[in-house]
TORKOL-4160 file (C-alpha; in steps of 0.2 Angstrom, whole numbers, padded with zeros to 4 digits, m for minus):
292
<pt num="1" X="0092" Y="0203" Z="m0154"/>
<pt num="2" X="0077" Y="0206" Z="m0148"/>
<pt num="3" X="0069" Y="0190" Z="m0157"/>
<pt num="4" X="0085" Y="0180" Z="m0148"/>
<pt num="5" X="0078" Y="0185" Z="m0132"/>
<pt num="6" X="0062" Y="0183" Z="m0136"/>
<pt num="7" X="0065" Y="0163" Z="m0138"/>
<pt num="8" X="0076" Y="0162" Z="m0125"/>
<pt num="9" X="0061" Y="0170" Z="m0112"/>
<pt num="10" X="0048" Y="0155" Z="m0121"/>
<pt num="11" X="0061" Y="0142" Z="m0118"/>
<pt num="12" X="0062" Y="0147" Z="m0100"/>
<pt num="13" X="0044" Y="0147" Z="m0098"/>
<pt num="14" X="0043" Y="0130" Z="m0107"/>
<pt num="15" X="0057" Y="0123" Z="m0094"/>
<pt num="16" X="0047" Y="0128" Z="m0080"/>
<pt num="17" X="0033" Y="0121" Z="m0086"/>
<pt num="18" X="0038" Y="0105" Z="m0088"/>
<pt num="19" X="0049" Y="0105" Z="m0071"/>
<pt num="20" X="0030" Y="0109" Z="m0061"/>
<pt num="21" X="0020" Y="0097" Z="m0072"/>
<pt num="22" X="0031" Y="0084" Z="m0066"/>
<pt num="23" X="0033" Y="0092" Z="m0049"/>
<pt num="24" X="0014" Y="0088" Z="m0047"/>
<pt num="25" X="0016" Y="0072" Z="m0053"/>
<pt num="26" X="0027" Y="0066" Z="m0041"/>
<pt num="27" X="0017" Y="0076" Z="m0028"/>
<pt num="28" X="0001" Y="0066" Z="m0032"/>
<pt num="29" X="0007" Y="0049" Z="m0030"/>
<pt num="30" X="0019" Y="0052" Z="m0016"/>
<pt num="31" X="0032" Y="0045" Z="m0025"/>
<pt num="32" X="0049" Y="0051" Z="m0027"/>
<pt num="33" X="0064" Y="0041" Z="m0038"/>
<pt num="34" X="0083" Y="0045" Z="m0037"/>
<pt num="35" X="0097" Y="0037" Z="m0047"/>
<pt num="36" X="0111" Y="0029" Z="m0034"/>
<pt num="37" X="0127" Y="0033" Z="m0045"/>
<pt num="38" X="0137" Y="0019" Z="m0048"/>
<pt num="39" X="0155" Y="0020" Z="m0050"/>
<pt num="40" X="0164" Y="0018" Z="m0065"/>
<pt num="41" X="0183" Y="0014" Z="m0067"/>
<pt num="42" X="0188" Y="0014" Z="m0084"/>
<pt num="43" X="0184" Y="0029" Z="m0095"/>
<pt num="44" X="0178" Y="0019" Z="m0110"/>
<pt num="45" X="0162" Y="0015" Z="m0101"/>
<pt num="46" X="0147" Y="0021" Z="m0106"/>
<pt num="47" X="0134" Y="0021" Z="m0091"/>
<pt num="48" X="0115" Y="0012" Z="m0096"/>
<pt num="49" X="0101" Y="0025" Z="m0099"/>
<pt num="50" X="0082" Y="0023" Z="m0099"/>
<pt num="51" X="0075" Y="0028" Z="m0115"/>
<pt num="52" X="0072" Y="0048" Z="m0115"/>
<pt num="53" X="0086" Y="0051" Z="m0100"/>
<pt num="54" X="0085" Y="0050" Z="m0082"/>
<pt num="55" X="0070" Y="0063" Z="m0081"/>
<pt num="56" X="0061" Y="0050" Z="m0093"/>
<pt num="57" X="0064" Y="0036" Z="m0080"/>
<pt num="58" X="0058" Y="0045" Z="m0066"/>
<pt num="59" X="0041" Y="0051" Z="m0074"/>
<pt num="60" X="0040" Y="0032" Z="m0078"/>
<pt num="61" X="0044" Y="0026" Z="m0061"/>
<pt num="62" X="0035" Y="0042" Z="m0051"/>
<pt num="63" X="0018" Y="0041" Z="m0060"/>
<pt num="64" X="0017" Y="0021" Z="m0060"/>
<pt num="65" X="0021" Y="0017" Z="m0041"/>
<pt num="66" X="0006" Y="0018" Z="m0032"/>
<pt num="67" X="0006" Y="0023" Z="m0012"/>
<pt num="68" X="m0003" Y="0006" Z="m0001"/>
<pt num="69" X="m0019" Y="0015" Z="0008"/>
<pt num="70" X="m0011" Y="0006" Z="0021"/>
<pt num="71" X="0004" Y="0012" Z="0023"/>
<pt num="72" X="m0005" Y="0031" Z="0021"/>
<pt num="73" X="m0019" Y="0026" Z="0035"/>
<pt num="74" X="m0006" Y="0024" Z="0048"/>
<pt num="75" X="0003" Y="0040" Z="0042"/>
<pt num="76" X="0019" Y="0028" Z="0039"/>
<pt num="77" X="0031" Y="0036" Z="0026"/>
<pt num="78" X="0051" Y="0029" Z="0022"/>
<pt num="79" X="0065" Y="0025" Z="0009"/>
<pt num="80" X="0068" Y="0009" Z="0001"/>
<pt num="81" X="0085" Y="0004" Z="m0011"/>
<pt num="82" X="0083" Y="m0006" Z="m0025"/>
<pt num="83" X="0094" Y="m0014" Z="m0039"/>
<pt num="84" X="0094" Y="m0021" Z="m0054"/>
<pt num="85" X="0102" Y="m0028" Z="m0072"/>
<pt num="86" X="0102" Y="m0020" Z="m0087"/>
<pt num="87" X="0107" Y="m0034" Z="m0099"/>
<pt num="88" X="0117" Y="m0031" Z="m0118"/>
<pt num="89" X="0101" Y="m0031" Z="m0124"/>
<pt num="90" X="0094" Y="m0019" Z="m0111"/>
<pt num="91" X="0082" Y="m0028" Z="m0102"/>
<pt num="92" X="0080" Y="m0027" Z="m0083"/>
<pt num="93" X="0084" Y="m0043" Z="m0073"/>
<pt num="94" X="0088" Y="m0047" Z="m0055"/>
<pt num="95" X="0077" Y="m0036" Z="m0048"/>
<pt num="96" X="0080" Y="m0036" Z="m0029"/>
<pt num="97" X="0077" Y="m0023" Z="m0015"/>
<pt num="98" X="0092" Y="m0019" Z="m0004"/>
<pt num="99" X="0085" Y="m0009" Z="0007"/>
<pt num="100" X="0068" Y="m0011" Z="0009"/>
<pt num="101" X="0055" Y="0000" Z="0017"/>
<pt num="102" X="0038" Y="m0012" Z="0021"/>
<pt num="103" X="0035" Y="m0027" Z="0010"/>
<pt num="104" X="0019" Y="m0020" Z="0003"/>
<pt num="105" X="0029" Y="m0006" Z="m0004"/>
<pt num="106" X="0043" Y="m0015" Z="m0007"/>
<pt num="107" X="0033" Y="m0027" Z="m0020"/>
<pt num="108" X="0023" Y="m0011" Z="m0028"/>
<pt num="109" X="0042" Y="m0005" Z="m0035"/>
<pt num="110" X="0047" Y="m0021" Z="m0039"/>
<pt num="111" X="0032" Y="m0022" Z="m0051"/>
<pt num="112" X="0033" Y="m0006" Z="m0059"/>
<pt num="113" X="0053" Y="m0010" Z="m0060"/>
<pt num="114" X="0052" Y="m0027" Z="m0069"/>
<pt num="115" X="0041" Y="m0018" Z="m0079"/>
<pt num="116" X="0051" Y="m0004" Z="m0087"/>
<pt num="117" X="0052" Y="m0004" Z="m0105"/>
<pt num="118" X="0071" Y="m0010" Z="m0113"/>
<pt num="119" X="0085" Y="0002" Z="m0109"/>
<pt num="120" X="0100" Y="0006" Z="m0119"/>
<pt num="121" X="0113" Y="m0005" Z="m0113"/>
<pt num="122" X="0129" Y="0000" Z="m0105"/>
<pt num="123" X="0144" Y="m0002" Z="m0118"/>
<pt num="124" X="0163" Y="m0004" Z="m0116"/>
<pt num="125" X="0173" Y="0002" Z="m0131"/>
<pt num="126" X="0157" Y="0000" Z="m0140"/>
<pt num="127" X="0151" Y="m0016" Z="m0136"/>
<pt num="128" X="0135" Y="m0018" Z="m0126"/>
<pt num="129" X="0139" Y="m0026" Z="m0109"/>
<pt num="130" X="0127" Y="m0030" Z="m0093"/>
<pt num="131" X="0126" Y="m0017" Z="m0079"/>
<pt num="132" X="0122" Y="m0014" Z="m0061"/>
<pt num="133" X="0109" Y="0002" Z="m0058"/>
<pt num="134" X="0101" Y="0006" Z="m0041"/>
<pt num="135" X="0088" Y="0016" Z="m0035"/>
<pt num="136" X="0081" Y="0025" Z="m0019"/>
<pt num="137" X="0062" Y="0027" Z="m0019"/>
<pt num="138" X="0053" Y="0037" Z="m0006"/>
<pt num="139" X="0035" Y="0037" Z="m0002"/>
<pt num="140" X="0030" Y="0054" Z="0008"/>
<pt num="141" X="0010" Y="0056" Z="0010"/>
<pt num="142" X="0005" Y="0075" Z="0008"/>
<pt num="143" X="m0012" Y="0079" Z="0015"/>
<pt num="144" X="m0018" Y="0080" Z="m0003"/>
<pt num="145" X="m0014" Y="0061" Z="m0006"/>
<pt num="146" X="m0022" Y="0057" Z="0012"/>
<pt num="147" X="m0038" Y="0068" Z="0008"/>
<pt num="148" X="m0038" Y="0057" Z="m0011"/>
<pt num="149" X="m0034" Y="0041" Z="0001"/>
<pt num="150" X="m0050" Y="0044" Z="0011"/>
<pt num="151" X="m0062" Y="0047" Z="m0004"/>
<pt num="152" X="m0054" Y="0031" Z="m0013"/>
<pt num="153" X="m0057" Y="0022" Z="0002"/>
<pt num="154" X="m0076" Y="0025" Z="0002"/>
<pt num="155" X="m0075" Y="0016" Z="m0017"/>
<pt num="156" X="m0065" Y="0000" Z="m0010"/>
<pt num="157" X="m0073" Y="m0018" Z="0000"/>
<pt num="158" X="m0058" Y="m0015" Z="0010"/>
<pt num="159" X="m0041" Y="m0008" Z="0015"/>
<pt num="160" X="m0029" Y="m0020" Z="0002"/>
<pt num="161" X="m0028" Y="m0008" Z="m0011"/>
<pt num="162" X="m0017" Y="0007" Z="m0019"/>
<pt num="163" X="m0019" Y="0025" Z="m0021"/>
<pt num="164" X="m0021" Y="0029" Z="m0039"/>
<pt num="165" X="m0028" Y="0019" Z="m0054"/>
<pt num="166" X="m0016" Y="0004" Z="m0061"/>
<pt num="167" X="m0007" Y="0010" Z="m0079"/>
<pt num="168" X="0004" Y="m0004" Z="m0080"/>
<pt num="169" X="0003" Y="m0022" Z="m0077"/>
<pt num="170" X="0018" Y="m0034" Z="m0075"/>
<pt num="171" X="0015" Y="m0049" Z="m0083"/>
<pt num="172" X="0020" Y="m0065" Z="m0075"/>
<pt num="173" X="0021" Y="m0075" Z="m0058"/>
<pt num="174" X="0027" Y="m0062" Z="m0047"/>
<pt num="175" X="0009" Y="m0055" Z="m0048"/>
<pt num="176" X="0008" Y="m0044" Z="m0031"/>
<pt num="177" X="m0004" Y="m0052" Z="m0019"/>
<pt num="178" X="m0007" Y="m0038" Z="m0007"/>
<pt num="179" X="m0017" Y="m0049" Z="0005"/>
<pt num="180" X="m0003" Y="m0057" Z="0011"/>
<pt num="181" X="0001" Y="m0044" Z="0021"/>
<pt num="182" X="m0015" Y="m0035" Z="0023"/>
<pt num="183" X="m0019" Y="m0030" Z="0043"/>
<pt num="184" X="m0038" Y="m0036" Z="0040"/>
<pt num="185" X="m0038" Y="m0056" Z="0040"/>
<pt num="186" X="m0055" Y="m0058" Z="0032"/>
<pt num="187" X="m0052" Y="m0064" Z="0014"/>
<pt num="188" X="m0065" Y="m0056" Z="0002"/>
<pt num="189" X="m0067" Y="m0074" Z="m0002"/>
<pt num="190" X="m0072" Y="m0080" Z="0013"/>
<pt num="191" X="m0091" Y="m0087" Z="0014"/>
<pt num="192" X="m0101" Y="m0096" Z="0027"/>
<pt num="193" X="m0092" Y="m0115" Z="0026"/>
<pt num="194" X="m0074" Y="m0106" Z="0021"/>
<pt num="195" X="m0066" Y="m0092" Z="0029"/>
<pt num="196" X="m0049" Y="m0088" Z="0036"/>
<pt num="197" X="m0045" Y="m0084" Z="0057"/>
<pt num="198" X="m0053" Y="m0068" Z="0065"/>
<pt num="199" X="m0049" Y="m0058" Z="0079"/>
<pt num="200" X="m0066" Y="m0057" Z="0090"/>
<pt num="201" X="m0075" Y="m0042" Z="0085"/>
<pt num="202" X="m0067" Y="m0042" Z="0068"/>
<pt num="203" X="m0056" Y="m0029" Z="0062"/>
<pt num="204" X="m0058" Y="m0015" Z="0071"/>
<pt num="205" X="m0057" Y="m0023" Z="0087"/>
<pt num="206" X="m0039" Y="m0028" Z="0083"/>
<pt num="207" X="m0038" Y="m0011" Z="0078"/>
<pt num="208" X="m0042" Y="m0005" Z="0094"/>
<pt num="209" X="m0033" Y="m0018" Z="0105"/>
<pt num="210" X="m0018" Y="m0013" Z="0097"/>
<pt num="211" X="m0018" Y="0004" Z="0099"/>
<pt num="212" X="m0023" Y="0004" Z="0117"/>
<pt num="213" X="m0011" Y="m0009" Z="0121"/>
<pt num="214" X="0003" Y="m0007" Z="0111"/>
<pt num="215" X="0017" Y="0003" Z="0121"/>
<pt num="216" X="0031" Y="0009" Z="0111"/>
<pt num="217" X="0049" Y="0005" Z="0116"/>
<pt num="218" X="0058" Y="0020" Z="0123"/>
<pt num="219" X="0073" Y="0016" Z="0112"/>
<pt num="220" X="0065" Y="0015" Z="0098"/>
<pt num="221" X="0058" Y="0032" Z="0097"/>
<pt num="222" X="0073" Y="0040" Z="0104"/>
<pt num="223" X="0083" Y="0032" Z="0089"/>
<pt num="224" X="0067" Y="0037" Z="0077"/>
<pt num="225" X="0062" Y="0020" Z="0073"/>
<pt num="226" X="0046" Y="0015" Z="0065"/>
<pt num="227" X="0038" Y="0005" Z="0053"/>
<pt num="228" X="0027" Y="m0011" Z="0053"/>
<pt num="229" X="0033" Y="m0026" Z="0060"/>
<pt num="230" X="0023" Y="m0044" Z="0054"/>
<pt num="231" X="0020" Y="m0059" Z="0062"/>
<pt num="232" X="0015" Y="m0075" Z="0055"/>
<pt num="233" X="0004" Y="m0083" Z="0066"/>
<pt num="234" X="m0005" Y="m0099" Z="0067"/>
<pt num="235" X="m0023" Y="m0101" Z="0074"/>
<pt num="236" X="m0027" Y="m0119" Z="0078"/>
<pt num="237" X="m0044" Y="m0126" Z="0076"/>
<pt num="238" X="m0048" Y="m0120" Z="0096"/>
<pt num="239" X="m0044" Y="m0104" Z="0090"/>
<pt num="240" X="m0028" Y="m0104" Z="0100"/>
<pt num="241" X="m0012" Y="m0095" Z="0093"/>
<pt num="242" X="0000" Y="m0110" Z="0092"/>
<pt num="243" X="0013" Y="m0102" Z="0084"/>
<pt num="244" X="0022" Y="m0087" Z="0081"/>
<pt num="245" X="0034" Y="m0081" Z="0067"/>
<pt num="246" X="0045" Y="m0067" Z="0061"/>
<pt num="247" X="0039" Y="m0061" Z="0046"/>
<pt num="248" X="0048" Y="m0045" Z="0044"/>
<pt num="249" X="0056" Y="m0035" Z="0061"/>
<pt num="250" X="0061" Y="m0017" Z="0062"/>
<pt num="251" X="0070" Y="m0015" Z="0078"/>
<pt num="252" X="0073" Y="m0029" Z="0090"/>
<pt num="253" X="0065" Y="m0019" Z="0105"/>
<pt num="254" X="0048" Y="m0017" Z="0092"/>
<pt num="255" X="0050" Y="m0033" Z="0087"/>
<pt num="256" X="0050" Y="m0042" Z="0105"/>
<pt num="257" X="0034" Y="m0029" Z="0110"/>
<pt num="258" X="0023" Y="m0034" Z="0093"/>
<pt num="259" X="0025" Y="m0054" Z="0101"/>
<pt num="260" X="0020" Y="m0049" Z="0119"/>
<pt num="261" X="0005" Y="m0041" Z="0111"/>
<pt num="262" X="0002" Y="m0057" Z="0101"/>
<pt num="263" X="0006" Y="m0067" Z="0118"/>
<pt num="264" X="m0008" Y="m0058" Z="0125"/>
<pt num="265" X="m0020" Y="m0058" Z="0112"/>
<pt num="266" X="m0038" Y="m0068" Z="0116"/>
<pt num="267" X="m0042" Y="m0081" Z="0106"/>
<pt num="268" X="m0047" Y="m0080" Z="0088"/>
<pt num="269" X="m0061" Y="m0086" Z="0078"/>
<pt num="270" X="m0055" Y="m0101" Z="0068"/>
<pt num="271" X="m0052" Y="m0103" Z="0051"/>
<pt num="272" X="m0067" Y="m0113" Z="0044"/>
<pt num="273" X="m0064" Y="m0127" Z="0029"/>
<pt num="274" X="m0077" Y="m0134" Z="0022"/>
<pt num="275" X="m0085" Y="m0129" Z="0036"/>
<pt num="276" X="m0076" Y="m0136" Z="0050"/>
<pt num="277" X="m0063" Y="m0125" Z="0062"/>
<pt num="278" X="m0046" Y="m0131" Z="0051"/>
<pt num="279" X="m0027" Y="m0124" Z="0057"/>
<pt num="280" X="m0023" Y="m0108" Z="0048"/>
<pt num="281" X="m0010" Y="m0096" Z="0044"/>
<pt num="282" X="m0014" Y="m0078" Z="0046"/>
<pt num="283" X="0000" Y="m0063" Z="0044"/>
<pt num="284" X="m0002" Y="m0048" Z="0055"/>
<pt num="285" X="0008" Y="m0032" Z="0055"/>
<pt num="286" X="0008" Y="m0024" Z="0071"/>
<pt num="287" X="0011" Y="m0004" Z="0064"/>
<pt num="288" X="0025" Y="0007" Z="0075"/>
<pt num="289" X="0021" Y="0024" Z="0068"/>
<pt num="290" X="0029" Y="0040" Z="0080"/>
<pt num="291" X="0021" Y="0055" Z="0084"/>
<pt num="292" X="0019" Y="0068" Z="0071"/>
């Protein structure tokens, strides 16, 4: 009897250690994942299973999905919902964001979901079938993550990076290009003869302009809405903003405020191609962050 209690005690300690390690892992990355239950009407249906079960699925995703520094920098937290199909062979297909958080975070989650190993496929009466799965992924930056972000920033050349190291890398054409929605519009490949358009004074001046001129819409504050409004703007060869197109909105009032901010901007320093001023597009995010 005493040996039985000792064995139970050891097992409990092991379970507690595993839970603590798992919790620490997700806390370090600031990412947590939860499967959205899928309703199955037939009793002879067995849902698909990640190798090792649900806990291993969470461990895989939470240890590989990285928090974009751009979002940590502006204290942006949020959730996204993603869906995908597991085919008859257990392969992941048709990955799609149902409810987005931010394009940079959305792309990072898509990258990791596409890189998942084969699942055990769903089955009906013992025959493998394709079945859809859904996940909620949450991004929450605690003080430890923010501290590590600041330390990592010292080693980076710009803000276009993720917290942590790249463990897995999706192969294929959907590799992430973080520069697409980056707030600093100067590319690392800029040279004296070829460069992207620049806000007068550079990135710091652009951030100062947004901070001093942005008026947070009252309705957005009351409704607890925050996020990044992203516009695709065209800078002419004279440095004028000749086109403003909404790439991603969060709320009508915020979208309009961001639009007016861009309309009131001074002339930019035009982009250069082969040393000549050339019209170029810029992806410009305008962050709306609620006071903490």
